[in-house]
Steps between C-alpha positions, in 0.01 A plus 500: 500500500452517125638789298166588338149461637164657409218489752133572420589764240229668294528772237234686301517752219164673523242224469748254345648239734867433426571284806243341727621392846820337373728314740823341374828388649778457244750220572852627560763451229248345261326620183125548532303564181183706523284418202162595360324679218551871431326712761499229769707711740841338466688820406323690778619230737860551390474879533372444851816304578739788424283781631398646164142480625364482855222265605169655603497242778732227615879498517813418305804383695853499365780346703274455801367855520205684350604723209593849615369713214706794625824309448450327166837588340693315771264204479521474123877466514429153635265420210561425136232601248477421129205572274369423152699696244798518740452868604859595415604865492555576129770764561718260703717218369433143607784524753362826641151352526627191680717689750276803558362401842835375620659833408230680697590271790860620476659174386859530381603454136674168574181376672286618209723336242525172688125472551424603143740236365342236724150582376616511138633147532182371662271667246723429198544865404816575303740783593420698185134519604580708808598815314193499274183696559169312533394578142821335379412171672256229400189441708658197664818691582298785647311256720826347623624849588174562689546181701861590576392843623234341721760268652789747527460550875437128566139558609337280760168531314472508120175620338443424130197642320457305174864570411507271195159574350628729222775265379478251213447136608851374418673784686251471787588137558871583510453782752272286715785255539734790582263605777513148643880513488502838675261373765706188561817708537335764722176371655244761594132514588372552146148593388437456128179645355406333172200407289684202352441172683787333312738766629366458853551123496850533352629764740307480826496256788173649625199628305225742602194526274297822518161604368306823558739619771483178701726203558345188345781248547836471674702190427839374389567461130585132562162440663324688222653280231442179695132590542464560124728240338569542131305825466633813333575767764274756330216249503560441871467873566176523304364205698596658831326825406187322375477292818543807724220544756 
């Protein structure tokens, strides 16, 4: 049993096709990058995974069972979710943002403090950052806080929707390596939506290429690079899209 599986899922918005008979099984405790141009359906795919949208047909299974859309809050406690721009609550400090879900779960203060300190160390946040509000933090610091919040409850499945897209290149590279460190310390079934092939190759063991709501390719990043030796990752992506049937 895999933690996350999509079977024959389709989704339309009026006459526009967002997802067209998509079937995917995400390897457990590995990072899978879903990549493609804007509008290809990759964000819709991620929203399908956490129940933000429902398929018109087909099924999404989490932890061996079809999603129960009447019990989403309980299900989402087992998921981590981070988005572009971090989605932090502006009226809460970094510490309050990170620990919010755990407080709702009724975790004790010692548990909250211990977990927060652990995540700070892994993500290289400094203690003084925790008592600042989001607007008092840099973009990179905000994104680290967003990742810590997503991982606070040690989720079995981590969903990342272009979380580094709004960050400058130097900071992005640093946080990408922090994500790898977090994943190594606490492996989870991770789905990373990105439009950046370089990011996909750096972070993911498996790569899914989408176009027009369909899955074009599913392969390991190692196989992808071995099949296109010496090529720039962005050039590889363009080639894959051009060669699509």
